TORKOL-4160 file (C-alpha; in steps of 0.2 Angstrom, whole numbers, padded with zeros to 4 digits, m for minus):
274
<pt num="1" X="0000" Y="0000" Z="0000"/>
<pt num="2" X="0014" Y="0012" Z="0004"/>
<pt num="3" X="0022" Y="0009" Z="m0013"/>
<pt num="4" X="0005" Y="0013" Z="m0021"/>
<pt num="5" X="0003" Y="0029" Z="m0011"/>
<pt num="6" X="0021" Y="0034" Z="m0015"/>
<pt num="7" X="0018" Y="0032" Z="m0033"/>
<pt num="8" X="0002" Y="0043" Z="m0033"/>
<pt num="9" X="0011" Y="0056" Z="m0022"/>
<pt num="10" X="0023" Y="0060" Z="m0036"/>
<pt num="11" X="0012" Y="0056" Z="m0051"/>
<pt num="12" X="0009" Y="0075" Z="m0054"/>
<pt num="13" X="0027" Y="0077" Z="m0057"/>
<pt num="14" X="0027" Y="0064" Z="m0072"/>
<pt num="15" X="0015" Y="0071" Z="m0085"/>
<pt num="16" X="0021" Y="0058" Z="m0098"/>
<pt num="17" X="0015" Y="0044" Z="m0087"/>
<pt num="18" X="m0001" Y="0053" Z="m0084"/>
<pt num="19" X="m0004" Y="0055" Z="m0102"/>
<pt num="20" X="0000" Y="0037" Z="m0105"/>
<pt num="21" X="m0013" Y="0032" Z="m0093"/>
<pt num="22" X="m0026" Y="0043" Z="m0102"/>
<pt num="23" X="m0021" Y="0038" Z="m0119"/>
<pt num="24" X="m0020" Y="0019" Z="m0115"/>
<pt num="25" X="m0037" Y="0018" Z="m0107"/>
<pt num="26" X="m0044" Y="0028" Z="m0122"/>
<pt num="27" X="m0036" Y="0017" Z="m0135"/>
<pt num="28" X="m0042" Y="0001" Z="m0126"/>
<pt num="29" X="m0060" Y="0006" Z="m0126"/>
<pt num="30" X="m0059" Y="0014" Z="m0143"/>
<pt num="31" X="m0054" Y="m0003" Z="m0150"/>
<pt num="32" X="m0067" Y="m0012" Z="m0140"/>
<pt num="33" X="m0080" Y="m0002" Z="m0149"/>
<pt num="34" X="m0077" Y="m0012" Z="m0164"/>
<pt num="35" X="m0079" Y="m0029" Z="m0155"/>
<pt num="36" X="m0095" Y="m0025" Z="m0145"/>
<pt num="37" X="m0103" Y="m0010" Z="m0152"/>
<pt num="38" X="m0119" Y="m0003" Z="m0144"/>
<pt num="39" X="m0125" Y="0007" Z="m0159"/>
<pt num="40" X="m0120" Y="0008" Z="m0177"/>
<pt num="41" X="m0112" Y="0025" Z="m0178"/>
<pt num="42" X="m0114" Y="0037" Z="m0193"/>
<pt num="43" X="m0098" Y="0047" Z="m0194"/>
<pt num="44" X="m0097" Y="0062" Z="m0205"/>
<pt num="45" X="m0082" Y="0055" Z="m0214"/>
<pt num="46" X="m0075" Y="0040" Z="m0203"/>
<pt num="47" X="m0071" Y="0035" Z="m0185"/>
<pt num="48" X="m0053" Y="0041" Z="m0186"/>
<pt num="49" X="m0058" Y="0059" Z="m0192"/>
<pt num="50" X="m0071" Y="0060" Z="m0178"/>
<pt num="51" X="m0058" Y="0055" Z="m0165"/>
<pt num="52" X="m0045" Y="0068" Z="m0172"/>
<pt num="53" X="m0058" Y="0082" Z="m0169"/>
<pt num="54" X="m0062" Y="0076" Z="m0151"/>
<pt num="55" X="m0044" Y="0073" Z="m0147"/>
<pt num="56" X="m0040" Y="0091" Z="m0152"/>
<pt num="57" X="m0052" Y="0096" Z="m0138"/>
<pt num="58" X="m0044" Y="0083" Z="m0127"/>
<pt num="59" X="m0026" Y="0091" Z="m0129"/>
<pt num="60" X="m0033" Y="0108" Z="m0125"/>
<pt num="61" X="m0042" Y="0102" Z="m0110"/>
<pt num="62" X="m0026" Y="0093" Z="m0104"/>
<pt num="63" X="m0015" Y="0109" Z="m0106"/>
<pt num="64" X="m0028" Y="0119" Z="m0096"/>
<pt num="65" X="m0030" Y="0106" Z="m0083"/>
<pt num="66" X="m0011" Y="0104" Z="m0081"/>
<pt num="67" X="m0010" Y="0122" Z="m0077"/>
<pt num="68" X="m0024" Y="0121" Z="m0064"/>
<pt num="69" X="m0016" Y="0106" Z="m0057"/>
<pt num="70" X="m0001" Y="0116" Z="m0051"/>
<pt num="71" X="m0013" Y="0127" Z="m0041"/>
<pt num="72" X="m0022" Y="0112" Z="m0034"/>
<pt num="73" X="m0006" Y="0103" Z="m0028"/>
<pt num="74" X="m0001" Y="0119" Z="m0019"/>
<pt num="75" X="m0018" Y="0120" Z="m0012"/>
<pt num="76" X="m0017" Y="0102" Z="m0006"/>
<pt num="77" X="0000" Y="0105" Z="0002"/>
<pt num="78" X="m0008" Y="0121" Z="0011"/>
<pt num="79" X="m0022" Y="0110" Z="0018"/>
<pt num="80" X="m0010" Y="0097" Z="0025"/>
<pt num="81" X="0001" Y="0111" Z="0033"/>
<pt num="82" X="m0015" Y="0120" Z="0041"/>
<pt num="83" X="m0024" Y="0103" Z="0044"/>
<pt num="84" X="m0039" Y="0110" Z="0035"/>
<pt num="85" X="m0053" Y="0100" Z="0027"/>
<pt num="86" X="m0064" Y="0086" Z="0031"/>
<pt num="87" X="m0051" Y="0072" Z="0032"/>
<pt num="88" X="m0041" Y="0082" Z="0045"/>
<pt num="89" X="m0057" Y="0087" Z="0055"/>
<pt num="90" X="m0062" Y="0069" Z="0055"/>
<pt num="91" X="m0045" Y="0063" Z="0060"/>
<pt num="92" X="m0045" Y="0050" Z="0046"/>
<pt num="93" X="m0031" Y="0038" Z="0043"/>
<pt num="94" X="m0025" Y="0033" Z="0025"/>
<pt num="95" X="m0041" Y="0023" Z="0021"/>
<pt num="96" X="m0052" Y="0036" Z="0028"/>
<pt num="97" X="m0044" Y="0049" Z="0019"/>
<pt num="98" X="m0045" Y="0040" Z="0002"/>
<pt num="99" X="m0064" Y="0036" Z="0005"/>
<pt num="100" X="m0068" Y="0054" Z="0011"/>
<pt num="101" X="m0058" Y="0062" Z="m0003"/>
<pt num="102" X="m0065" Y="0051" Z="m0016"/>
<pt num="103" X="m0083" Y="0055" Z="m0011"/>
<pt num="104" X="m0080" Y="0074" Z="m0010"/>
<pt num="105" X="m0071" Y="0074" Z="m0027"/>
<pt num="106" X="m0085" Y="0064" Z="m0036"/>
<pt num="107" X="m0099" Y="0075" Z="m0028"/>
<pt num="108" X="m0091" Y="0091" Z="m0033"/>
<pt num="109" X="m0082" Y="0086" Z="m0050"/>
<pt num="110" X="m0093" Y="0072" Z="m0055"/>
<pt num="111" X="m0110" Y="0078" Z="m0051"/>
<pt num="112" X="m0111" Y="0096" Z="m0045"/>
<pt num="113" X="m0100" Y="0104" Z="m0059"/>
<pt num="114" X="m0110" Y="0094" Z="m0072"/>
<pt num="115" X="m0126" Y="0099" Z="m0064"/>
<pt num="116" X="m0121" Y="0118" Z="m0064"/>
<pt num="117" X="m0115" Y="0117" Z="m0082"/>
<pt num="118" X="m0133" Y="0111" Z="m0087"/>
<pt num="119" X="m0143" Y="0122" Z="m0076"/>
<pt num="120" X="m0134" Y="0139" Z="m0080"/>
<pt num="121" X="m0137" Y="0145" Z="m0098"/>
<pt num="122" X="m0121" Y="0155" Z="m0098"/>
<pt num="123" X="m0111" Y="0139" Z="m0094"/>
<pt num="124" X="m0122" Y="0127" Z="m0104"/>
<pt num="125" X="m0118" Y="0136" Z="m0120"/>
<pt num="126" X="m0100" Y="0130" Z="m0118"/>
<pt num="127" X="m0105" Y="0113" Z="m0112"/>
<pt num="128" X="m0115" Y="0111" Z="m0129"/>
<pt num="129" X="m0099" Y="0107" Z="m0137"/>
<pt num="130" X="m0098" Y="0090" Z="m0128"/>
<pt num="131" X="m0117" Y="0087" Z="m0131"/>
<pt num="132" X="m0116" Y="0091" Z="m0149"/>
<pt num="133" X="m0107" Y="0075" Z="m0153"/>
<pt num="134" X="m0119" Y="0065" Z="m0164"/>
<pt num="135" X="m0108" Y="0049" Z="m0162"/>
<pt num="136" X="m0104" Y="0047" Z="m0144"/>
<pt num="137" X="m0089" Y="0035" Z="m0141"/>
<pt num="138" X="m0073" Y="0034" Z="m0130"/>
<pt num="139" X="m0066" Y="0050" Z="m0138"/>
<pt num="140" X="m0081" Y="0060" Z="m0133"/>
<pt num="141" X="m0077" Y="0060" Z="m0115"/>
<pt num="142" X="m0064" Y="0074" Z="m0114"/>
<pt num="143" X="m0072" Y="0084" Z="m0129"/>
<pt num="144" X="m0074" Y="0100" Z="m0118"/>
<pt num="145" X="m0073" Y="0118" Z="m0124"/>
<pt num="146" X="m0058" Y="0127" Z="m0115"/>
<pt num="147" X="m0070" Y="0138" Z="m0105"/>
<pt num="148" X="m0078" Y="0122" Z="m0098"/>
<pt num="149" X="m0061" Y="0115" Z="m0094"/>
<pt num="150" X="m0058" Y="0130" Z="m0083"/>
<pt num="151" X="m0075" Y="0129" Z="m0075"/>
<pt num="152" X="m0072" Y="0111" Z="m0070"/>
<pt num="153" X="m0055" Y="0117" Z="m0063"/>
<pt num="154" X="m0064" Y="0128" Z="m0051"/>
<pt num="155" X="m0074" Y="0114" Z="m0044"/>
<pt num="156" X="m0058" Y="0104" Z="m0042"/>
<pt num="157" X="m0051" Y="0118" Z="m0032"/>
<pt num="158" X="m0067" Y="0119" Z="m0021"/>
<pt num="159" X="m0067" Y="0100" Z="m0018"/>
<pt num="160" X="m0049" Y="0100" Z="m0013"/>
<pt num="161" X="m0052" Y="0114" Z="0000"/>
<pt num="162" X="m0068" Y="0105" Z="0007"/>
<pt num="163" X="m0060" Y="0088" Z="0008"/>
<pt num="164" X="m0042" Y="0094" Z="0013"/>
<pt num="165" X="m0036" Y="0080" Z="0002"/>
<pt num="166" X="m0018" Y="0076" Z="0000"/>
<pt num="167" X="m0010" Y="0074" Z="m0017"/>
<pt num="168" X="m0011" Y="0055" Z="m0018"/>
<pt num="169" X="m0029" Y="0055" Z="m0015"/>
<pt num="170" X="m0032" Y="0068" Z="m0028"/>
<pt num="171" X="m0021" Y="0058" Z="m0041"/>
<pt num="172" X="m0030" Y="0042" Z="m0037"/>
<pt num="173" X="m0047" Y="0050" Z="m0040"/>
<pt num="174" X="m0041" Y="0058" Z="m0056"/>
<pt num="175" X="m0034" Y="0042" Z="m0063"/>
<pt num="176" X="m0051" Y="0033" Z="m0059"/>
<pt num="177" X="m0060" Y="0047" Z="m0067"/>
<pt num="178" X="m0050" Y="0046" Z="m0083"/>
<pt num="179" X="m0054" Y="0027" Z="m0084"/>
<pt num="180" X="m0073" Y="0030" Z="m0081"/>
<pt num="181" X="m0074" Y="0044" Z="m0093"/>
<pt num="182" X="m0068" Y="0033" Z="m0107"/>
<pt num="183" X="m0078" Y="0018" Z="m0101"/>
<pt num="184" X="m0095" Y="0027" Z="m0099"/>
<pt num="185" X="m0094" Y="0036" Z="m0116"/>
<pt num="186" X="m0087" Y="0021" Z="m0126"/>
<pt num="187" X="m0099" Y="0014" Z="m0139"/>
<pt num="188" X="m0099" Y="m0003" Z="m0131"/>
<pt num="189" X="m0113" Y="m0015" Z="m0127"/>
<pt num="190" X="m0111" Y="m0024" Z="m0110"/>
<pt num="191" X="m0123" Y="m0038" Z="m0105"/>
<pt num="192" X="m0139" Y="m0030" Z="m0099"/>
<pt num="193" X="m0139" Y="m0038" Z="m0082"/>
<pt num="194" X="m0121" Y="m0033" Z="m0079"/>
<pt num="195" X="m0124" Y="m0015" Z="m0085"/>
<pt num="196" X="m0139" Y="m0014" Z="m0074"/>
<pt num="197" X="m0130" Y="m0021" Z="m0059"/>
<pt num="198" X="m0115" Y="m0008" Z="m0061"/>
<pt num="199" X="m0127" Y="0006" Z="m0062"/>
<pt num="200" X="m0134" Y="0004" Z="m0044"/>
<pt num="201" X="m0117" Y="0011" Z="m0037"/>
<pt num="202" X="m0106" Y="0016" Z="m0052"/>
<pt num="203" X="m0110" Y="0025" Z="m0068"/>
<pt num="204" X="m0112" Y="0012" Z="m0082"/>
<pt num="205" X="m0111" Y="0015" Z="m0101"/>
<pt num="206" X="m0130" Y="0013" Z="m0104"/>
<pt num="207" X="m0133" Y="0025" Z="m0089"/>
<pt num="208" X="m0122" Y="0038" Z="m0096"/>
<pt num="209" X="m0128" Y="0036" Z="m0114"/>
<pt num="210" X="m0146" Y="0042" Z="m0108"/>
<pt num="211" X="m0138" Y="0059" Z="m0103"/>
<pt num="212" X="m0132" Y="0061" Z="m0121"/>
<pt num="213" X="m0150" Y="0058" Z="m0128"/>
<pt num="214" X="m0154" Y="0073" Z="m0138"/>
<pt num="215" X="m0170" Y="0080" Z="m0129"/>
<pt num="216" X="m0174" Y="0084" Z="m0111"/>
<pt num="217" X="m0178" Y="0078" Z="m0098"/>
<pt num="218" X="m0165" Y="0065" Z="m0103"/>
<pt num="219" X="m0151" Y="0077" Z="m0107"/>
<pt num="220" X="m0153" Y="0084" Z="m0089"/>
<pt num="221" X="m0151" Y="0068" Z="m0080"/>
<pt num="222" X="m0138" Y="0055" Z="m0075"/>
<pt num="223" X="m0124" Y="0069" Z="m0072"/>
<pt num="224" X="m0113" Y="0057" Z="m0062"/>
<pt num="225" X="m0095" Y="0053" Z="m0067"/>
<pt num="226" X="m0090" Y="0038" Z="m0057"/>
<pt num="227" X="m0103" Y="0035" Z="m0043"/>
<pt num="228" X="m0122" Y="0034" Z="m0048"/>
<pt num="229" X="m0127" Y="0037" Z="m0030"/>
<pt num="230" X="m0128" Y="0056" Z="m0032"/>
<pt num="231" X="m0141" Y="0054" Z="m0046"/>
<pt num="232" X="m0151" Y="0042" Z="m0036"/>
<pt num="233" X="m0150" Y="0053" Z="m0021"/>
<pt num="234" X="m0154" Y="0070" Z="m0029"/>
<pt num="235" X="m0168" Y="0063" Z="m0041"/>
<pt num="236" X="m0159" Y="0065" Z="m0057"/>
<pt num="237" X="m0158" Y="0047" Z="m0062"/>
<pt num="238" X="m0167" Y="0041" Z="m0078"/>
<pt num="239" X="m0167" Y="0026" Z="m0089"/>
<pt num="240" X="m0170" Y="0023" Z="m0107"/>
<pt num="241" X="m0168" Y="0009" Z="m0119"/>
<pt num="242" X="m0152" Y="0010" Z="m0130"/>
<pt num="243" X="m0163" Y="0007" Z="m0145"/>
<pt num="244" X="m0171" Y="0023" Z="m0142"/>
<pt num="245" X="m0156" Y="0034" Z="m0140"/>
<pt num="246" X="m0152" Y="0048" Z="m0152"/>
<pt num="247" X="m0137" Y="0059" Z="m0149"/>
<pt num="248" X="m0134" Y="0077" Z="m0152"/>
<pt num="249" X="m0145" Y="0092" Z="m0148"/>
<pt num="250" X="m0162" Y="0097" Z="m0153"/>
<pt num="251" X="m0158" Y="0115" Z="m0152"/>
<pt num="252" X="m0143" Y="0127" Z="m0150"/>
<pt num="253" X="m0131" Y="0119" Z="m0162"/>
<pt num="254" X="m0132" Y="0113" Z="m0180"/>
<pt num="255" X="m0130" Y="0094" Z="m0179"/>
<pt num="256" X="m0123" Y="0092" Z="m0196"/>
<pt num="257" X="m0108" Y="0102" Z="m0190"/>
<pt num="258" X="m0104" Y="0092" Z="m0175"/>
<pt num="259" X="m0086" Y="0089" Z="m0182"/>
<pt num="260" X="m0083" Y="0107" Z="m0187"/>
<pt num="261" X="m0069" Y="0111" Z="m0174"/>
<pt num="262" X="m0068" Y="0129" Z="m0177"/>
<pt num="263" X="m0086" Y="0132" Z="m0177"/>
<pt num="264" X="m0087" Y="0122" Z="m0161"/>
<pt num="265" X="m0074" Y="0133" Z="m0153"/>
<pt num="266" X="m0083" Y="0149" Z="m0159"/>
<pt num="267" X="m0102" Y="0145" Z="m0157"/>
<pt num="268" X="m0103" Y="0147" Z="m0138"/>
<pt num="269" X="m0098" Y="0165" Z="m0140"/>
<pt num="270" X="m0111" Y="0168" Z="m0153"/>
<pt num="271" X="m0130" Y="0170" Z="m0153"/>
<pt num="272" X="m0139" Y="0154" Z="m0145"/>
<pt num="273" X="m0157" Y="0152" Z="m0142"/>
<pt num="274" X="m0161" Y="0147" Z="m0124"/>
């Protein structure tokens, strides 16, 4: 256990390793999609071209998050020195720290940030870049407008203050989050009973696909990233048969341009009907 904690304590100092973890998981699920696809995708050109557009957003997201991570690490160190945050006030040991930090991060970053992006129109216009994807697959997970990436960074900072989480707890959650982001967006078909069982505590692929259905109230549901308990607790959990899914948006953005990188970047700053 000590070796694992030591690895995650210094992981933020090794951006190449972090990138390999992200890309490795992404490629794994991206290839699995060909073996067990959930839906037949209708890419504008092909799967690779679609991935390239989404990966361009991913690179921008990672650059921004790397900058924010420096501030988060400094904040985490401050919390340790000042004994500030839930893990310190609870006198939690290593396992208690991991559990408390995980739940706080997932509530703030996985559910709360996502909920706010949907419920605040000024922020929703940037989140539409993510929902505009008409072919949700493993590469969709980190398709975020740069402004959204900064907004999510603010929630990361808030969660760190509330939890008082040490760096290793932050890095462990972030690693798990990266895995689930690729897993839940991947165009894969799990056995129905397995997907259903997973969704009682974790976000499953089918559960998250409901969130990408193109009309409300389904779009405004299933906000969770790793744990599904928040949606069940706050009444935002919904189910829909995969055969009824249709991705994209019913307003705000022209679906025929969902792979137009420059338009995706500019559209949130233009006129959008609420």
